[in-house]
LUMRO-191686 format. One line per 8 residues: number of its first residue (from 1); their letters; for each residue x negated, z negated, y of N, C-alpha, C, O. Coordinates in Angstrom, 1 decimal. Example, Ala and Ser with C-alpha at 12.3 -4.5 7.8 and 13.67 -1.06 7.14 Angstrom:
BEGIN
1	AS	-13.2 -7.8 -5.7 -12.3 -7.8 -4.5 -13.2 -7.8 -3.3 -14.2 -8.5 -3.3; -12.8 -7.1 -2.2 -13.7 -7.1 -1.1 -12.9 -7.9 0.0 -13.4 -8.0 1.1;
END
This chain:
BEGIN
1	MPHYYFNV	-96.4 -106.7 83.7 -97.7 -106.4 84.3 -97.4 -105.3 85.4 -96.6 -104.4 85.1; -98.0 -105.4 86.5 -97.8 -104.5 87.6 -98.2 -103.0 87.3 -99.2 -102.9 86.5; -97.6 -102.1 87.9 -97.9 -100.7 87.6 -98.5 -100.1 88.9 -97.9 -100.3 90.0; -99.7 -99.5 88.8 -100.4 -98.9 90.0 -100.6 -97.4 89.8 -100.7 -96.9 88.7; -100.5 -96.7 90.9 -100.8 -95.3 91.0 -102.1 -95.0 91.8 -102.3 -95.7 92.8; -102.8 -94.1 91.3 -104.2 -93.8 91.9 -104.1 -92.3 92.4 -104.4 -91.4 91.6; -103.8 -92.1 93.7 -103.8 -90.8 94.3 -105.1 -90.4 94.9 -105.6 -91.1 95.8; -105.6 -89.3 94.5 -106.9 -88.8 95.0 -106.6 -88.0 96.3 -105.7 -87.1 96.3;
9	RNHVDSDD	-107.3 -88.4 97.4 -107.1 -87.7 98.7 -108.4 -87.1 99.1 -109.4 -87.7 99.1; -108.2 -85.8 99.5 -109.3 -85.0 100.1 -108.6 -83.8 100.8 -107.5 -84.0 101.3; -109.3 -82.7 100.8 -108.7 -81.5 101.4 -107.5 -81.0 100.6 -106.7 -80.2 101.1; -107.5 -81.3 99.3 -106.3 -81.0 98.4 -105.9 -82.3 97.8 -106.6 -82.8 96.9; -104.7 -82.8 98.1 -104.3 -84.1 97.6 -103.8 -83.9 96.2 -103.2 -82.9 95.8; -104.1 -85.0 95.4 -103.6 -85.0 94.0 -102.9 -86.3 93.7 -103.6 -87.4 93.7; -101.6 -86.3 93.4 -100.9 -87.5 93.2 -100.9 -87.9 91.7 -100.9 -87.0 90.8; -100.9 -89.1 91.5 -100.9 -89.7 90.1 -99.4 -90.0 89.8 -98.8 -90.9 90.4;
17	FDGRELPN	-98.8 -89.3 88.9 -97.4 -89.4 88.5 -97.2 -90.4 87.4 -96.1 -90.8 87.1; -98.3 -90.7 86.7 -98.2 -91.6 85.5 -98.5 -93.1 85.8 -97.8 -94.0 85.4; -99.6 -93.3 86.6 -100.0 -94.6 86.9 -100.5 -95.4 85.7 -100.6 -94.8 84.6; -100.8 -96.6 85.9 -101.4 -97.5 84.9 -100.9 -98.9 85.1 -100.7 -99.4 86.2; -100.6 -99.6 84.0 -100.3 -101.0 84.1 -101.6 -101.8 84.0 -102.4 -101.6 83.1; -101.8 -102.6 85.1 -103.0 -103.5 85.2 -102.6 -104.9 85.6 -101.6 -105.0 86.3; -103.4 -105.9 85.3 -103.1 -107.2 85.6 -102.9 -107.5 87.1 -102.0 -108.3 87.5; -103.7 -106.9 88.0 -103.6 -107.2 89.4 -104.3 -106.2 90.2 -105.0 -105.3 89.7;
25	LEIAIEEA	-104.2 -106.3 91.5 -104.8 -105.3 92.5 -106.4 -105.3 92.3 -107.0 -104.2 92.4; -107.0 -106.4 92.1 -108.5 -106.5 92.0 -108.9 -105.6 90.8 -109.9 -104.9 91.0; -108.2 -105.7 89.7 -108.6 -104.8 88.6 -108.3 -103.4 88.9 -109.0 -102.5 88.5; -107.2 -103.1 89.6 -106.9 -101.7 90.0 -108.0 -101.2 90.9 -108.4 -100.0 90.8; -108.5 -102.0 91.8 -109.7 -101.5 92.7 -110.9 -101.2 91.8 -111.6 -100.2 92.0; -111.2 -102.0 90.8 -112.3 -101.8 89.9 -112.1 -100.5 89.2 -113.0 -99.7 89.0; -110.9 -100.2 88.7 -110.5 -99.0 88.0 -110.7 -97.8 88.9 -111.2 -96.7 88.5; -110.3 -97.9 90.2 -110.5 -96.8 91.2 -112.0 -96.5 91.3 -112.4 -95.3 91.4;
33	HKDIVDIK	-112.9 -97.5 91.4 -114.3 -97.3 91.5 -114.8 -96.6 90.3 -115.7 -95.7 90.4; -114.3 -96.9 89.1 -114.7 -96.2 87.8 -114.3 -94.8 87.9 -115.0 -93.9 87.5; -113.1 -94.5 88.4 -112.5 -93.2 88.5 -113.4 -92.3 89.4 -113.7 -91.2 89.2; -113.8 -92.9 90.5 -114.7 -92.2 91.5 -116.0 -91.8 90.9 -116.4 -90.7 91.1; -116.6 -92.7 90.1 -117.9 -92.4 89.4 -117.6 -91.2 88.5 -118.5 -90.3 88.4; -116.6 -91.3 87.7 -116.3 -90.2 86.8 -116.0 -88.8 87.5 -116.5 -87.8 87.1; -115.3 -88.9 88.6 -115.0 -87.6 89.4 -116.3 -87.1 90.0 -116.5 -85.9 89.9; -117.1 -88.0 90.5 -118.4 -87.5 91.1 -119.3 -86.9 90.0 -119.9 -85.9 90.3;
41	RARFEMIG	-119.3 -87.5 88.8 -120.1 -86.9 87.7 -119.6 -85.5 87.4 -120.4 -84.6 87.2; -118.3 -85.4 87.3 -117.7 -84.1 86.8 -117.8 -83.0 87.9 -117.9 -81.8 87.5; -117.8 -83.4 89.1 -117.8 -82.4 90.2 -119.0 -82.4 91.1 -119.0 -81.9 92.3; -120.1 -83.1 90.7 -121.2 -83.3 91.6 -121.8 -82.0 92.2 -122.0 -82.0 93.4; -121.9 -81.0 91.4 -122.5 -79.8 92.0 -121.6 -79.0 92.8 -122.0 -78.2 93.7; -120.3 -79.2 92.7 -119.3 -78.5 93.4 -119.1 -79.0 94.8 -118.7 -78.3 95.8; -119.3 -80.3 95.0 -118.9 -81.0 96.2 -120.1 -81.8 96.7 -120.7 -82.6 96.0; -120.4 -81.6 98.0 -121.6 -82.3 98.6 -121.2 -83.4 99.5 -121.9 -84.4 99.6;
49	DWQRWSIE	-120.0 -83.2 100.2 -119.6 -84.2 101.2 -118.4 -85.0 100.6 -117.3 -84.6 100.5; -118.7 -86.3 100.3 -117.7 -87.2 99.7 -117.0 -88.0 100.8 -116.1 -88.8 100.5; -117.3 -87.8 102.1 -116.8 -88.6 103.2 -115.3 -88.4 103.3 -114.6 -89.4 103.7; -114.8 -87.3 103.0 -113.3 -87.0 103.1 -112.5 -87.4 101.9 -111.3 -87.3 101.9; -113.2 -87.9 100.9 -112.5 -88.2 99.6 -112.2 -89.7 99.5 -113.0 -90.5 100.0; -111.0 -90.0 98.9 -110.7 -91.4 98.7 -109.6 -91.5 97.6 -109.0 -90.5 97.2; -109.4 -92.7 97.1 -108.3 -92.9 96.2 -107.4 -93.9 96.8 -107.8 -95.0 97.3; -106.1 -93.6 96.9 -105.1 -94.5 97.4 -104.5 -95.2 96.2 -104.0 -94.5 95.3;
57	ICDHEHLL	-104.5 -96.5 96.2 -103.8 -97.3 95.2 -102.5 -97.7 95.7 -102.3 -98.3 96.8; -101.4 -97.3 95.0 -100.0 -97.6 95.4 -99.4 -98.4 94.3 -99.8 -98.4 93.2; -98.3 -99.2 94.7 -97.6 -100.0 93.8 -96.5 -99.2 93.1 -96.4 -98.0 93.3; -95.6 -99.9 92.4 -94.6 -99.2 91.6 -93.5 -98.5 92.5 -92.8 -97.6 92.0; -93.5 -98.9 93.7 -92.6 -98.2 94.7 -93.3 -97.1 95.5 -92.8 -96.6 96.5; -94.6 -96.9 95.1 -95.5 -95.9 95.8 -95.8 -96.3 97.2 -96.1 -95.5 98.0; -95.8 -97.6 97.5 -96.3 -98.1 98.7 -97.8 -98.3 98.7 -98.3 -98.8 97.7; -98.5 -97.9 99.7 -99.9 -98.0 99.8 -100.4 -99.4 99.8 -99.9 -100.2 100.6;
65	LKVVPFSL	-101.3 -99.8 98.9 -101.9 -101.1 98.8 -103.3 -101.1 99.3 -103.8 -102.1 100.0; -104.1 -100.1 99.0 -105.5 -100.1 99.2 -106.0 -98.7 99.2 -105.6 -97.8 98.4; -107.0 -98.4 100.1 -107.7 -97.1 100.1 -109.1 -97.4 99.7 -109.8 -98.2 100.3; -109.6 -96.7 98.7 -111.0 -96.9 98.2 -111.7 -95.5 98.5 -111.5 -94.5 97.8; -112.6 -95.5 99.5 -113.4 -94.3 99.8 -114.4 -94.0 98.8 -115.1 -94.9 98.2; -114.6 -92.7 98.6 -115.7 -92.3 97.6 -117.1 -92.6 98.1 -118.0 -92.8 97.4; -117.2 -92.7 99.4 -118.5 -92.9 100.0 -119.1 -94.3 99.7 -120.3 -94.5 99.9; -118.2 -95.2 99.3 -118.7 -96.6 99.0 -118.9 -96.8 97.5 -119.4 -97.8 97.1;
73	S	-118.7 -95.7 96.7 -118.9 -95.9 95.2 -120.1 -95.1 94.7 -120.4 -95.1 93.5;
END
């Protein structure tokens, strides 16, 4: 099963060093959307502008596959 990394990007970048094994990129994108919802719930009052936030989905070699912006979730 492919291994994907979910790096949060904003004014302070946060890299995912563990990653997750998922069946395919489509499922990884769904997981990124779920992560975004969780992050927004946890930090809603602290952050008002989500335009600069995104999750970068990378493969096992850390090559960028997809950028999922927070503004679309």
